[in-house]
N, CA and C atoms of all chains as a GROMACS GRO file, in nm:
protein
  621
    1MET      N    1   6.075   3.364  -2.938
    1MET     CA    2   5.994   3.461  -2.988
    1MET      C    3   5.842   3.460  -2.977
    2LYS      N    4   5.775   3.571  -3.042
    2LYS     CA    5   5.621   3.537  -3.007
    2LYS      C    6   5.564   3.515  -3.153
    3ILE      N    7   5.456   3.454  -3.136
    3ILE     CA    8   5.376   3.393  -3.231
    3ILE      C    9   5.212   3.416  -3.199
    4ASP      N   10   5.144   3.438  -3.301
    4ASP     CA   11   4.986   3.442  -3.312
    4ASP      C   12   4.954   3.297  -3.317
    5THR      N   13   4.866   3.241  -3.235
    5THR     CA   14   4.793   3.120  -3.263
    5THR      C   15   4.640   3.155  -3.282
    6ARG      N   16   4.589   3.029  -3.353
    6ARG     CA   17   4.450   3.022  -3.362
    6ARG      C   18   4.394   3.018  -3.227
    7LEU      N   19   4.462   2.880  -3.152
    7LEU     CA   20   4.354   2.848  -2.997
    7LEU      C   21   4.404   2.920  -2.892
    8PHE      N   22   4.546   2.981  -2.895
    8PHE     CA   23   4.590   3.015  -2.785
    8PHE      C   24   4.636   3.175  -2.742
    9GLY      N   25   4.599   3.239  -2.870
    9GLY     CA   26   4.622   3.390  -2.905
    9GLY      C   27   4.800   3.403  -2.916
   10GLU      N   28   4.822   3.516  -2.864
   10GLU     CA   29   4.987   3.524  -2.872
   10GLU      C   30   5.056   3.465  -2.788
   11ILE      N   31   5.151   3.379  -2.798
   11ILE     CA   32   5.216   3.304  -2.691
   11ILE      C   33   5.360   3.318  -2.714
   12GLU      N   34   5.465   3.265  -2.651
   12GLU     CA   35   5.564   3.287  -2.647
   12GLU      C   36   5.628   3.128  -2.660
   13ILE      N   37   5.755   3.131  -2.797
   13ILE     CA   38   5.777   3.000  -2.827
   13ILE      C   39   5.922   3.001  -2.806
   14ASN      N   40   5.992   2.876  -2.789
   14ASN     CA   41   6.106   2.880  -2.818
   14ASN      C   42   6.153   2.871  -2.949
   15GLU      N   43   6.269   2.924  -3.037
   15GLU     CA   44   6.278   2.905  -3.144
   15GLU      C   45   6.317   2.770  -3.197
   16GLU      N   46   6.372   2.712  -3.095
   16GLU     CA   47   6.445   2.560  -3.125
   16GLU      C   48   6.326   2.464  -3.139
   17SER      N   49   6.213   2.510  -3.148
   17SER     CA   50   6.120   2.426  -3.138
   17SER      C   51   6.035   2.443  -3.272
   18ILE      N   52   6.075   2.513  -3.343
   18ILE     CA   53   6.006   2.534  -3.484
   18ILE      C   54   6.055   2.422  -3.554
   19ILE      N   55   5.943   2.378  -3.616
   19ILE     CA   56   5.983   2.221  -3.719
   19ILE      C   57   5.936   2.292  -3.870
   20TYR      N   58   6.045   2.232  -3.938
   20TYR     CA   59   6.050   2.310  -4.082
   20TYR      C   60   6.007   2.194  -4.165
   21PHE      N   61   5.897   2.225  -4.258
   21PHE     CA   62   5.820   2.143  -4.358
   21PHE      C   63   5.861   2.212  -4.494
   22LYS      N   64   5.968   2.187  -4.536
   22LYS     CA   65   6.042   2.202  -4.622
   22LYS      C   66   5.935   2.224  -4.777
   23GLU      N   67   5.853   2.137  -4.792
   23GLU     CA   68   5.734   2.165  -4.886
   23GLU      C   69   5.602   2.173  -4.847
   24GLY      N   70   5.639   2.261  -4.738
   24GLY     CA   71   5.481   2.258  -4.651
   24GLY      C   72   5.384   2.181  -4.639
   25ILE      N   73   5.263   2.156  -4.656
   25ILE     CA   74   5.191   2.021  -4.623
   25ILE      C   75   5.069   2.066  -4.709
   26PRO      N   76   5.021   1.940  -4.786
   26PRO     CA   77   4.917   1.936  -4.877
   26PRO      C   78   4.801   2.028  -4.853
   27GLY      N   79   4.809   2.119  -4.935
   27GLY     CA   80   4.691   2.242  -4.946
   27GLY      C   81   4.729   2.331  -4.885
   28PHE      N   82   4.836   2.361  -4.824
   28PHE     CA   83   4.919   2.476  -4.773
   28PHE      C   84   5.048   2.456  -4.808
   29GLU      N   85   5.063   2.436  -4.931
   29GLU     CA   86   5.215   2.415  -4.967
   29GLU      C   87   5.320   2.546  -4.924
   30ASN      N   88   5.263   2.663  -4.892
   30ASN     CA   89   5.356   2.816  -4.893
   30ASN      C   90   5.373   2.813  -4.746
   31TYR      N   91   5.324   2.732  -4.670
   31TYR     CA   92   5.398   2.756  -4.515
   31TYR      C   93   5.478   2.667  -4.499
   32SER      N   94   5.581   2.695  -4.442
   32SER     CA   95   5.688   2.587  -4.406
   32SER      C   96   5.745   2.571  -4.271
   33ARG      N   97   5.671   2.645  -4.181
   33ARG     CA   98   5.748   2.677  -4.045
   33ARG      C   99   5.613   2.663  -3.935
   34PHE      N  100   5.642   2.554  -3.880
   34PHE     CA  101   5.514   2.498  -3.782
   34PHE      C  102   5.554   2.463  -3.623
   35VAL      N  103   5.481   2.510  -3.519
   35VAL     CA  104   5.491   2.434  -3.402
   35VAL      C  105   5.407   2.318  -3.346
   36ILE      N  106   5.459   2.254  -3.276
   36ILE     CA  107   5.324   2.155  -3.206
   36ILE      C  108   5.296   2.190  -3.084
   37LEU      N  109   5.206   2.236  -3.036
   37LEU     CA  110   5.173   2.265  -2.913
   37LEU      C  111   5.077   2.183  -2.866
   38ASP      N  112   5.090   2.168  -2.732
   38ASP     CA  113   4.990   2.075  -2.659
   38ASP      C  114   4.875   2.122  -2.633
   39ILE      N  115   4.756   2.047  -2.646
   39ILE     CA  116   4.615   2.098  -2.611
   39ILE      C  117   4.558   2.038  -2.510
   40GLU      N  118   4.470   2.111  -2.425
   40GLU     CA  119   4.424   2.026  -2.305
   40GLU      C  120   4.407   1.927  -2.297
   41GLU      N  121   4.302   1.848  -2.418
   41GLU     CA  122   4.243   1.711  -2.439
   41GLU      C  123   4.342   1.635  -2.444
   42GLY      N  124   4.325   1.567  -2.301
   42GLY     CA  125   4.427   1.418  -2.349
   42GLY      C  126   4.581   1.440  -2.393
   43SER      N  127   4.595   1.371  -2.483
   43SER     CA  128   4.732   1.348  -2.552
   43SER      C  129   4.719   1.431  -2.709
   44MET      N  130   4.614   1.489  -2.737
   44MET     CA  131   4.622   1.587  -2.855
   44MET      C  132   4.709   1.700  -2.867
   45LYS      N  133   4.747   1.743  -2.960
   45LYS     CA  134   4.843   1.839  -3.011
   45LYS      C  135   4.793   1.901  -3.111
   46CYS      N  136   4.819   2.019  -3.154
   46CYS     CA  137   4.804   2.114  -3.283
   46CYS      C  138   4.929   2.137  -3.346
   47LEU      N  139   4.917   2.142  -3.464
   47LEU     CA  140   5.017   2.212  -3.546
   47LEU      C  141   4.990   2.318  -3.592
   48GLN      N  142   5.061   2.414  -3.533
   48GLN     CA  143   5.040   2.574  -3.589
   48GLN      C  144   5.129   2.614  -3.643
   49SER      N  145   5.086   2.680  -3.790
   49SER     CA  146   5.142   2.742  -3.854
   49SER      C  147   5.220   2.880  -3.814
   50ILE      N  148   5.352   2.899  -3.812
   50ILE     CA  149   5.426   3.046  -3.738
   50ILE      C  150   5.376   3.143  -3.851
   51GLU      N  151   5.343   3.115  -3.966
   51GLU     CA  152   5.369   3.228  -4.067
   51GLU      C  153   5.206   3.259  -4.096
   52ASN      N  154   5.111   3.172  -4.066
   52ASN     CA  155   4.971   3.181  -4.086
   52ASN      C  156   4.864   3.124  -3.962
   53LYS      N  157   4.812   3.237  -3.887
   53LYS     CA  158   4.762   3.218  -3.754
   53LYS      C  159   4.667   3.135  -3.747
   54THR      N  160   4.554   3.109  -3.919
   54THR     CA  161   4.444   3.066  -3.898
   54THR      C  162   4.474   2.889  -3.983
   55LEU      N  163   4.596   2.870  -3.996
   55LEU     CA  164   4.645   2.760  -4.031
   55LEU      C  165   4.702   2.665  -3.930
   56CYS      N  166   4.600   2.566  -3.832
   56CYS     CA  167   4.633   2.504  -3.733
   56CYS      C  168   4.542   2.379  -3.748
   57LEU      N  169   4.593   2.246  -3.733
   57LEU     CA  170   4.552   2.130  -3.724
   57LEU      C  171   4.565   2.060  -3.595
   58ILE      N  172   4.471   1.967  -3.551
   58ILE     CA  173   4.484   1.914  -3.420
   58ILE      C  174   4.526   1.749  -3.503
   59LEU      N  175   4.606   1.715  -3.404
   59LEU     CA  176   4.696   1.602  -3.426
   59LEU      C  177   4.629   1.482  -3.303
   60ILE      N  178   4.677   1.354  -3.346
   60ILE     CA  179   4.672   1.256  -3.225
   60ILE      C  180   4.779   1.172  -3.285
   61ASN      N  181   4.812   1.075  -3.153
   61ASN     CA  182   4.903   1.034  -3.174
   61ASN      C  183   4.859   0.889  -3.215
   62PRO      N  184   4.880   0.816  -3.326
   62PRO     CA  185   4.797   0.711  -3.383
   62PRO      C  186   4.830   0.593  -3.273
   63PHE      N  187   4.921   0.579  -3.261
   63PHE     CA  188   4.912   0.452  -3.150
   63PHE      C  189   4.832   0.436  -3.004
   64ASP      N  190   4.764   0.567  -2.980
   64ASP     CA  191   4.672   0.585  -2.870
   64ASP      C  192   4.536   0.501  -2.924
   65TYR      N  193   4.511   0.479  -3.072
   65TYR     CA  194   4.392   0.448  -3.081
   65TYR      C  195   4.430   0.345  -3.196
   66PHE      N  196   4.540   0.341  -3.259
   66PHE     CA  197   4.578   0.183  -3.349
   66PHE      C  198   4.682   0.151  -3.328
   67LYS      N  199   4.682   0.043  -3.209
   67LYS     CA  200   4.822  -0.003  -3.150
   67LYS      C  201   4.905  -0.047  -3.281
   68ASP      N  202   4.850  -0.113  -3.373
   68ASP     CA  203   4.919  -0.181  -3.483
   68ASP      C  204   4.952  -0.078  -3.576
   69TYR      N  205   4.906   0.040  -3.601
   69TYR     CA  206   4.964   0.126  -3.698
   69TYR      C  207   5.098   0.120  -3.751
   70GLN      N  208   5.101   0.123  -3.870
   70GLN     CA  209   5.256   0.089  -3.924
   70GLN      C  210   5.257   0.185  -4.052
   71ILE      N  211   5.368   0.244  -4.081
   71ILE     CA  212   5.365   0.329  -4.196
   71ILE      C  213   5.501   0.275  -4.227
   72ASN      N  214   5.561   0.292  -4.394
   72ASN     CA  215   5.691   0.262  -4.466
   72ASN      C  216   5.732   0.391  -4.501
   73LEU      N  217   5.841   0.448  -4.471
   73LEU     CA  218   5.884   0.568  -4.536
   73LEU      C  219   5.978   0.481  -4.665
   74SER      N  220   5.991   0.567  -4.765
   74SER     CA  221   6.091   0.550  -4.866
   74SER      C  222   6.214   0.584  -4.861
   75ASP      N  223   6.285   0.548  -4.919
   75ASP     CA  224   6.438   0.622  -4.905
   75ASP      C  225   6.440   0.760  -4.906
   76ASN      N  226   6.358   0.810  -5.026
   76ASN     CA  227   6.345   0.921  -5.063
   76ASN      C  228   6.296   1.006  -4.940
   77GLU      N  229   6.254   0.954  -4.881
   77GLU     CA  230   6.140   1.048  -4.723
   77GLU      C  231   6.243   0.995  -4.620
   78ILE      N  232   6.325   0.934  -4.625
   78ILE     CA  233   6.453   0.912  -4.516
   78ILE      C  234   6.528   0.969  -4.507
   79ASP      N  235   6.567   1.023  -4.640
   79ASP     CA  236   6.696   1.091  -4.700
   79ASP      C  237   6.664   1.250  -4.684
   80LYS      N  238   6.529   1.273  -4.715
   80LYS     CA  239   6.476   1.424  -4.716
   80LYS      C  240   6.460   1.456  -4.554
   81LEU      N  241   6.443   1.374  -4.463
   81LEU     CA  242   6.434   1.453  -4.323
   81LEU      C  243   6.546   1.387  -4.225
   82LYS      N  244   6.624   1.327  -4.299
   82LYS     CA  245   6.768   1.295  -4.246
   82LYS      C  246   6.741   1.197  -4.132
   83ILE      N  247   6.695   1.076  -4.157
   83ILE     CA  248   6.650   0.993  -4.033
   83ILE      C  249   6.758   0.894  -4.001
   84SER      N  250   6.799   0.903  -3.886
   84SER     CA  251   6.920   0.793  -3.890
   84SER      C  252   6.867   0.689  -3.805
   85LYS      N  253   6.767   0.703  -3.702
   85LYS     CA  254   6.729   0.582  -3.620
   85LYS      C  255   6.561   0.616  -3.619
   86GLU      N  256   6.481   0.497  -3.618
   86GLU     CA  257   6.349   0.497  -3.614
   86GLU      C  258   6.283   0.547  -3.500
   87GLU      N  259   6.366   0.530  -3.408
   87GLU     CA  260   6.335   0.616  -3.249
   87GLU      C  261   6.339   0.764  -3.252
   88ASP      N  262   6.396   0.832  -3.356
   88ASP     CA  263   6.407   0.970  -3.375
   88ASP      C  264   6.304   1.035  -3.448
   89VAL      N  265   6.190   0.951  -3.450
   89VAL     CA  266   6.095   0.947  -3.539
   89VAL      C  267   5.947   0.990  -3.492
   90PHE      N  268   5.870   1.089  -3.451
   90PHE     CA  269   5.734   1.107  -3.382
   90PHE      C  270   5.631   1.125  -3.513
   91ILE      N  271   5.536   1.042  -3.491
   91ILE     CA  272   5.428   1.015  -3.628
   91ILE      C  273   5.308   1.082  -3.513
   92PHE      N  274   5.221   1.152  -3.615
   92PHE     CA  275   5.081   1.194  -3.599
   92PHE      C  276   4.981   1.229  -3.707
   93ASN      N  277   4.874   1.207  -3.676
   93ASN     CA  278   4.757   1.208  -3.758
   93ASN      C  279   4.680   1.314  -3.761
   94VAL      N  280   4.646   1.348  -3.876
   94VAL     CA  281   4.551   1.505  -3.879
   94VAL      C  282   4.401   1.415  -3.841
   95LEU      N  283   4.334   1.514  -3.767
   95LEU     CA  284   4.212   1.490  -3.727
   95LEU      C  285   4.100   1.555  -3.822
   96ASN      N  286   4.028   1.537  -3.814
   96ASN     CA  287   3.904   1.607  -3.891
   96ASN      C  288   3.770   1.567  -3.864
   97ILE      N  289   3.647   1.682  -3.899
   97ILE     CA  290   3.520   1.622  -3.835
   97ILE      C  291   3.416   1.626  -3.941
   98LYS      N  292   3.340   1.585  -3.976
   98LYS     CA  293   3.204   1.560  -4.064
   98LYS      C  294   3.105   1.505  -4.028
   99ASP      N  295   2.981   1.548  -4.055
   99ASP     CA  296   2.853   1.518  -4.020
   99ASP      C  297   2.870   1.472  -3.842
  100ASP      N  298   2.925   1.559  -3.789
  100ASP     CA  299   2.989   1.501  -3.637
  100ASP      C  300   3.045   1.386  -3.606
  101LYS      N  301   3.114   1.347  -3.687
  101LYS     CA  302   3.188   1.228  -3.651
  101LYS      C  303   3.348   1.289  -3.676
  102ILE      N  304   3.410   1.242  -3.558
  102ILE     CA  305   3.577   1.262  -3.577
  102ILE      C  306   3.638   1.151  -3.638
  103THR      N  307   3.723   1.236  -3.733
  103THR     CA  308   3.782   1.100  -3.805
  103THR      C  309   3.931   1.112  -3.816
  104ALA      N  310   4.034   1.051  -3.854
  104ALA     CA  311   4.178   1.087  -3.844
  104ALA      C  312   4.232   1.078  -4.007
  105ASN      N  313   4.287   1.126  -4.038
  105ASN     CA  314   4.359   1.089  -4.159
  105ASN      C  315   4.498   0.998  -4.139
  106MET      N  316   4.452   0.852  -4.185
  106MET     CA  317   4.578   0.748  -4.144
  106MET      C  318   4.674   0.751  -4.285
  107VAL      N  319   4.607   0.813  -4.392
  107VAL     CA  320   4.678   0.813  -4.504
  107VAL      C  321   4.784   0.898  -4.532
  108ALA      N  322   4.783   0.997  -4.456
  108ALA     CA  323   4.882   1.076  -4.478
  108ALA      C  324   4.922   1.128  -4.346
  109PRO      N  325   5.013   1.059  -4.272
  109PRO     CA  326   5.081   1.105  -4.140
  109PRO      C  327   5.182   1.226  -4.124
  110ILE      N  328   5.180   1.279  -4.025
  110ILE     CA  329   5.270   1.391  -4.036
  110ILE      C  330   5.397   1.330  -3.976
  111VAL      N  331   5.497   1.326  -4.021
  111VAL     CA  332   5.628   1.296  -3.960
  111VAL      C  333   5.738   1.385  -3.929
  112VAL      N  334   5.802   1.370  -3.795
  112VAL     CA  335   5.881   1.461  -3.766
  112VAL      C  336   5.987   1.394  -3.702
  113ASN      N  337   6.129   1.436  -3.730
  113ASN     CA  338   6.259   1.387  -3.711
  113ASN      C  339   6.264   1.484  -3.578
  114VAL      N  340   6.245   1.430  -3.467
  114VAL     CA  341   6.298   1.540  -3.306
  114VAL      C  342   6.433   1.570  -3.341
  115ILE      N  343   6.532   1.491  -3.369
  115ILE     CA  344   6.674   1.538  -3.381
  115ILE      C  345   6.669   1.685  -3.433
  116ASN      N  346   6.634   1.696  -3.566
  116ASN     CA  347   6.648   1.831  -3.643
  116ASN      C  348   6.566   1.917  -3.681
  117ASN      N  349   6.410   1.865  -3.618
  117ASN     CA  350   6.297   1.942  -3.664
  117ASN      C  351   6.266   1.953  -3.757
  118LEU      N  352   6.294   1.812  -3.863
  118LEU     CA  353   6.248   1.836  -4.002
  118LEU      C  354   6.116   1.760  -3.997
  119GLY      N  355   6.028   1.806  -4.071
  119GLY     CA  356   5.885   1.759  -4.086
  119GLY      C  357   5.816   1.762  -4.261
  120MET      N  358   5.745   1.633  -4.264
  120MET     CA  359   5.676   1.614  -4.372
  120MET      C  360   5.538   1.533  -4.340
  121GLN      N  361   5.469   1.591  -4.428
  121GLN     CA  362   5.310   1.495  -4.425
  121GLN      C  363   5.347   1.423  -4.540
  122ILE      N  364   5.370   1.286  -4.501
  122ILE     CA  365   5.362   1.180  -4.610
  122ILE      C  366   5.223   1.138  -4.648
  123ILE      N  367   5.241   1.080  -4.790
  123ILE     CA  368   5.124   1.026  -4.825
  123ILE      C  369   5.145   0.883  -4.869
  124LEU      N  370   5.083   0.800  -4.785
  124LEU     CA  371   5.118   0.668  -4.816
  124LEU      C  372   5.026   0.580  -4.952
  125GLN      N  373   5.108   0.544  -5.018
  125GLN     CA  374   5.083   0.500  -5.166
  125GLN      C  375   5.034   0.368  -5.134
  126ASP      N  376   4.889   0.315  -5.157
  126ASP     CA  377   4.868   0.138  -5.165
  126ASP      C  378   4.866   0.112  -5.059
  127SER      N  379   4.813   0.215  -4.927
  127SER     CA  380   4.790   0.134  -4.791
  127SER      C  381   4.658   0.093  -4.764
  128ASN      N  382   4.609   0.007  -4.686
  128ASN     CA  383   4.462   0.032  -4.664
  128ASN      C  384   4.407   0.083  -4.533
  129TYR      N  385   4.480   0.221  -4.531
  129TYR     CA  386   4.431   0.301  -4.435
  129TYR      C  387   4.341   0.378  -4.482
  130SER      N  388   4.253   0.482  -4.422
  130SER     CA  389   4.184   0.565  -4.467
  130SER      C  390   4.218   0.671  -4.444
  131ILE      N  391   4.129   0.794  -4.532
  131ILE     CA  392   4.190   0.913  -4.518
  131ILE      C  393   4.108   0.985  -4.421
  132ARG      N  394   3.972   0.910  -4.378
  132ARG     CA  395   3.898   0.939  -4.296
  132ARG      C  396   3.807   0.840  -4.220
  133GLN      N  397   3.930   0.788  -4.116
  133GLN     CA  398   3.878   0.662  -4.026
  133GLN      C  399   3.844   0.725  -3.901
  134GLU      N  400   3.720   0.704  -3.884
  134GLU     CA  401   3.640   0.737  -3.747
  134GLU      C  402   3.730   0.685  -3.627
  135ILE      N  403   3.720   0.768  -3.540
  135ILE     CA  404   3.767   0.726  -3.422
  135ILE      C  405   3.699   0.792  -3.274
  136LYS      N  406   3.696   0.726  -3.191
  136LYS     CA  407   3.607   0.751  -3.071
  136LYS      C  408   3.692   0.850  -2.971
  137CYS      N  409   3.673   0.930  -2.925
  137CYS     CA  410   3.754   1.026  -2.863
  137CYS      C  411   3.685   1.060  -2.682
  138MET      N  412   5.008   2.196  -7.290
  138MET     CA  413   5.040   2.058  -7.260
  138MET      C  414   5.090   1.998  -7.387
  139LEU      N  415   5.159   1.903  -7.372
  139LEU     CA  416   5.231   1.807  -7.469
  139LEU      C  417   5.120   1.683  -7.486
  140VAL      N  418   5.088   1.662  -7.608
  140VAL     CA  419   5.007   1.538  -7.608
  140VAL      C  420   5.072   1.470  -7.727
  141LEU      N  421   5.074   1.350  -7.688
  141LEU     CA  422   5.126   1.243  -7.793
  141LEU      C  423   5.036   1.121  -7.785
  142LYS      N  424   5.079   1.060  -7.903
  142LYS     CA  425   4.982   0.939  -7.918
  142LYS      C  426   5.087   0.814  -7.902
  143ARG      N  427   5.058   0.713  -7.868
  143ARG     CA  428   5.134   0.563  -7.806
  143ARG      C  429   5.040   0.493  -7.865
  144ASN      N  430   5.123   0.378  -7.883
  144ASN     CA  431   5.042   0.242  -7.912
  144ASN      C  432   5.077   0.161  -7.782
  145LYS      N  433   5.003   0.050  -7.798
  145LYS     CA  434   5.016  -0.052  -7.678
  145LYS      C  435   5.172  -0.117  -7.696
  146GLY      N  436   5.261  -0.100  -7.585
  146GLY     CA  437   5.418  -0.140  -7.584
  146GLY      C  438   5.514  -0.025  -7.639
  147GLU      N  439   5.448   0.091  -7.660
  147GLU     CA  440   5.582   0.211  -7.663
  147GLU      C  441   5.565   0.294  -7.544
  148SER      N  442   5.653   0.345  -7.535
  148SER     CA  443   5.717   0.444  -7.428
  148SER      C  444   5.733   0.575  -7.447
  149ILE      N  445   5.724   0.667  -7.358
  149ILE     CA  446   5.783   0.799  -7.348
  149ILE      C  447   5.895   0.804  -7.233
  150LEU      N  448   5.982   0.920  -7.242
  150LEU     CA  449   6.108   0.872  -7.195
  150LEU      C  450   6.102   1.036  -7.134
  151ILE      N  451   6.106   1.061  -7.017
  151ILE     CA  452   6.113   1.182  -6.948
  151ILE      C  453   6.235   1.253  -6.870
  152GLY      N  454   6.317   1.303  -6.912
  152GLY     CA  455   6.424   1.371  -6.833
  152GLY      C  456   6.533   1.228  -6.816
  153ASP      N  457   6.632   1.251  -6.728
  153ASP     CA  458   6.732   1.120  -6.704
  153ASP      C  459   6.630   1.023  -6.618
  154GLY      N  460   6.652   0.894  -6.706
  154GLY     CA  461   6.595   0.772  -6.601
  154GLY      C  462   6.460   0.758  -6.607
  155ILE      N  463   6.343   0.818  -6.620
  155ILE     CA  464   6.191   0.802  -6.636
  155ILE      C  465   6.178   0.766  -6.771
  156GLU      N  466   6.067   0.626  -6.750
  156GLU     CA  467   6.046   0.604  -6.872
  156GLU      C  468   5.874   0.558  -6.815
  157ILE      N  469   5.803   0.574  -6.887
  157ILE     CA  470   5.672   0.570  -6.884
  157ILE      C  471   5.612   0.484  -7.028
  158LYS      N  472   5.561   0.345  -6.980
  158LYS     CA  473   5.521   0.264  -7.103
  158LYS      C  474   5.378   0.210  -7.101
  159VAL      N  475   5.331   0.233  -7.218
  159VAL     CA  476   5.180   0.201  -7.203
  159VAL      C  477   5.197   0.018  -7.248
  160LEU      N  478   5.113  -0.074  -7.124
  160LEU     CA  479   5.122  -0.182  -7.101
  160LEU      C  480   4.995  -0.255  -7.187
  161GLU      N  481   4.888  -0.184  -7.144
  161GLU     CA  482   4.766  -0.240  -7.153
  161GLU      C  483   4.654  -0.107  -7.187
  162CYS      N  484   4.584  -0.140  -7.292
  162CYS     CA  485   4.464  -0.034  -7.267
  162CYS      C  486   4.305  -0.110  -7.352
  163SER      N  487   4.232  -0.109  -7.239
  163SER     CA  488   4.097  -0.144  -7.269
  163SER      C  489   3.966  -0.077  -7.200
  164ASN      N  490   3.869  -0.060  -7.256
  164ASN     CA  491   3.758  -0.038  -7.188
  164ASN      C  492   3.808   0.130  -7.105
  165GLY      N  493   3.829   0.211  -7.185
  165GLY     CA  494   3.878   0.338  -7.110
  165GLY      C  495   3.968   0.318  -6.996
  166ILE      N  496   4.044   0.185  -6.974
  166ILE     CA  497   4.167   0.236  -6.904
  166ILE      C  498   4.275   0.189  -6.948
  167VAL      N  499   4.400   0.302  -6.901
  167VAL     CA  500   4.507   0.279  -6.939
  167VAL      C  501   4.629   0.199  -6.870
  168LYS      N  502   4.644   0.096  -6.873
  168LYS     CA  503   4.771   0.049  -6.754
  168LYS      C  504   4.880   0.092  -6.826
  169LEU      N  505   4.978   0.179  -6.706
  169LEU     CA  506   5.117   0.226  -6.740
  169LEU      C  507   5.210   0.146  -6.685
  170GLY      N  508   5.332   0.132  -6.693
  170GLY     CA  509   5.474   0.084  -6.641
  170GLY      C  510   5.533   0.215  -6.638
  171ILE      N  511   5.563   0.231  -6.516
  171ILE     CA  512   5.683   0.304  -6.489
  171ILE      C  513   5.825   0.298  -6.444
  172GLU      N  514   5.870   0.352  -6.471
  172GLU     CA  515   6.020   0.328  -6.430
  172GLU      C  516   6.097   0.477  -6.394
  173ALA      N  517   6.161   0.483  -6.270
  173ALA     CA  518   6.217   0.615  -6.255
  173ALA      C  519   6.310   0.549  -6.138
  174PRO      N  520   6.406   0.659  -6.140
  174PRO     CA  521   6.464   0.661  -6.016
  174PRO      C  522   6.406   0.649  -5.874
  175LYS      N  523   6.493   0.562  -5.778
  175LYS     CA  524   6.443   0.586  -5.649
  175LYS      C  525   6.376   0.716  -5.577
  176ASP      N  526   6.465   0.813  -5.601
  176ASP     CA  527   6.413   0.935  -5.541
  176ASP      C  528   6.287   1.036  -5.621
  177VAL      N  529   6.234   0.932  -5.731
  177VAL     CA  530   6.131   1.022  -5.760
  177VAL      C  531   6.012   1.009  -5.726
  178LYS      N  532   5.938   1.068  -5.684
  178LYS     CA  533   5.825   1.036  -5.592
  178LYS      C  534   5.710   0.983  -5.721
  179ILE      N  535   5.637   0.879  -5.705
  179ILE     CA  536   5.515   0.857  -5.810
  179ILE      C  537   5.367   0.863  -5.694
  180ILE      N  538   5.298   0.922  -5.734
  180ILE     CA  539   5.164   0.912  -5.664
  180ILE      C  540   5.069   0.935  -5.759
  181ARG      N  541   4.938   0.886  -5.740
  181ARG     CA  542   4.795   0.907  -5.822
  181ARG      C  543   4.778   1.053  -5.742
  182LYS      N  544   4.735   1.141  -5.871
  182LYS     CA  545   4.702   1.296  -5.852
  182LYS      C  546   4.581   1.283  -5.751
  183GLU      N  547   4.495   1.186  -5.779
  183GLU     CA  548   4.382   1.235  -5.684
  183GLU      C  549   4.380   1.172  -5.566
  184LEU      N  550   4.514   1.134  -5.514
  184LEU     CA  551   4.524   1.094  -5.335
  184LEU      C  552   4.587   1.236  -5.304
  185VAL      N  553   4.653   1.292  -5.421
  185VAL     CA  554   4.724   1.390  -5.332
  185VAL      C  555   4.619   1.532  -5.343
  186VAL      N  556   4.507   1.522  -5.420
  186VAL     CA  557   4.403   1.617  -5.402
  186VAL      C  558   4.323   1.607  -5.272
  187GLU      N  559   4.334   1.440  -5.266
  187GLU     CA  560   4.236   1.451  -5.134
  187GLU      C  561   4.276   1.471  -5.007
  188VAL      N  562   4.415   1.427  -5.003
  188VAL     CA  563   4.474   1.485  -4.873
  188VAL      C  564   4.493   1.605  -4.848
  189GLN      N  565   4.510   1.702  -5.013
  189GLN     CA  566   4.505   1.880  -4.962
  189GLN      C  567   4.338   1.906  -4.951
  190ASN      N  568   4.264   1.849  -4.967
  190ASN     CA  569   4.116   1.887  -4.934
  190ASN      C  570   4.105   1.868  -4.768
  191ALA      N  571   4.142   1.759  -4.742
  191ALA     CA  572   4.146   1.710  -4.598
  191ALA      C  573   4.199   1.790  -4.500
  192ASN      N  574   4.336   1.811  -4.523
  192ASN     CA  575   4.390   1.933  -4.452
  192ASN      C  576   4.306   2.055  -4.458
  193LYS      N  577   4.274   2.114  -4.551
  193LYS     CA  578   4.187   2.234  -4.570
  193LYS      C  579   4.045   2.247  -4.468
  194GLU      N  580   3.996   2.130  -4.502
  194GLU     CA  581   3.870   2.087  -4.422
  194GLU      C  582   3.903   2.101  -4.262
  195SER      N  583   4.002   2.063  -4.258
  195SER     CA  584   4.060   2.003  -4.110
  195SER      C  585   4.097   2.158  -4.042
  196ALA      N  586   4.133   2.269  -4.081
  196ALA     CA  587   4.155   2.370  -4.046
  196ALA      C  588   4.039   2.451  -4.062
  197ASP      N  589   3.950   2.450  -4.136
  197ASP     CA  590   3.827   2.509  -4.181
  197ASP      C  591   3.749   2.489  -4.040
  198ASN      N  592   3.729   2.347  -3.989
  198ASN     CA  593   3.636   2.300  -3.910
  198ASN      C  594   3.701   2.316  -3.765
  199LEU      N  595   3.817   2.381  -3.750
  199LEU     CA  596   3.901   2.340  -3.603
  199LEU      C  597   3.808   2.404  -3.493
  200ASP      N  598   3.708   2.517  -3.516
  200ASP     CA  599   3.602   2.531  -3.380
  200ASP      C  600   3.531   2.407  -3.367
  201MET      N  601   3.480   2.389  -3.458
  201MET     CA  602   3.367   2.263  -3.428
  201MET      C  603   3.453   2.109  -3.394
  202LEU      N  604   3.562   2.107  -3.416
  202LEU     CA  605   3.678   2.003  -3.386
  202LEU      C  606   3.679   1.996  -3.242
  203ILE      N  607   3.732   2.115  -3.210
  203ILE     CA  608   3.784   2.159  -3.054
  203ILE      C  609   3.656   2.157  -2.979
  204LYS      N  610   3.522   2.166  -3.029
  204LYS     CA  611   3.416   2.176  -2.943
  204LYS      C  612   3.382   2.011  -2.938
  205LYS      N  613   3.393   1.957  -3.012
  205LYS     CA  614   3.354   1.793  -3.005
  205LYS      C  615   3.439   1.695  -2.915
  206ILE      N  616   3.569   1.745  -2.919
  206ILE     CA  617   3.656   1.684  -2.846
  206ILE      C  618   3.675   1.745  -2.705
  207LYS      N  619   3.612   1.814  -2.659
  207LYS     CA  620   3.590   1.908  -2.519
  207LYS      C  621   3.508   1.819  -2.426
   0.00000   0.00000   0.00000
């Protein structure tokens, strides 16, 4: 199917690559269908809404920057994403920019079960991570 | 909004299996004890608001971000 994207204009995507965020993502609760697309810059990706062209977030693989990054999913989150094996899960963090500094939101990782394409932005309660962790790109 | 007065040690019950108890109250800070089923997510509201704002900012600043990482 064809979708309109913020970074690449109209592109063709495989419907099987659509990731379903049942609850949307915080701040954009009304949009539930996304695709994750590669962007040219290194291993970064973008989370593009299918329903809203302007809703596009840049994602990093946290382990490229923080080797010991660790998150614990609650039983409830594991149930909702129908996760059966740890290796079926991909984790990304959303990039931001403020005062010319690039930061990553380490408190609210995007978690995707690649087996069923269910996704969720988890909010880690009581973690020592920062919502605006500065990173060097 | 429903408003209730509670003393230290008193609780309110919400639906099935959720109990919120006032444990301590001093200097304008209320310490609450919460019991709820495992599938009920309990989270500080300001944390959710911060994540909402961070996501909105990120989408708003996409062009700047792309320029910077290129």
